[in-house]
N, C-alpha and C positions, 0 to 999 in steps of 0.2 A: 735530862733527856728521857728518863723513864717516865717522869710525870707527863711530858708532852705526848709520848707514844701511848701512854695509858689513857689520856684524854681522847686521842684519835680513835683508839679501839673502843672506848666507851661510846662515843658518838656513833660509830658504825654498828655496834651491838644494839643500841637503843633504836636507831633508825630501822634496822632490819626487823627487830621484834615488833615495834609498833606498826610498821607497814604490813607485816605478814599477818598479825593478829587482827588488827582493826580495819585494814584495807585489803585490796586484792593481791598485792605483791609487796615484797620487801623493797626498802629504799636503800640508797647508799651505793658504794662501790663494790662491795662483796657479792651482791647478787649477779653482777655482770660476769663473775668468774666461777662462783660456787652456788650450788643449790642446797642451802642449809635449812634445817628445821628451826622452828621458833625457839626451842630449848637451847640450841647452839648459839643463837643470837643473845639470849639471856646470859649464857655462859661467857660470851665475849664481853658483855657489859661488866660482869663480875670480875673477869680477868683484867679488864682495863682499869676498873676501880682499884683493884689490888696493886697494879703497877703505879697508878697515880699516888696512892697512899704511901707505897714503898719509897717512891722518889721523893716525896715531901718529907717523910720521916728521916730519910738519909741526908737530905739537905740540912734539916734542923740538927741532926746529930753532928755533922761536920762543922756547922757553925758553932755548936756548943764546944766542940773540941778545940776550935781556934780561939774560943773565948769571946766570940761575937754574940753577945746577948743584949737584950734591951730593946728599946723602941726603934733604933736604927738598924737592927740586924735584918738580914735577908732570911 
């Protein structure tokens, strides 16, 4: 679940940053509710990336603890 939420936060962060820096307004859902600076959107992207990596590493750790390694492992 962390990986999925991290991916969504990353998308919102990158859409807001690119829209605000290279175009006239931020894109995505967040600009409808919040007026954030470009640095905040870059921070959202970084936080989303951290969540996605954390979720992936946790999934791999749990698979290793269960002994599910190899080509067929999730």
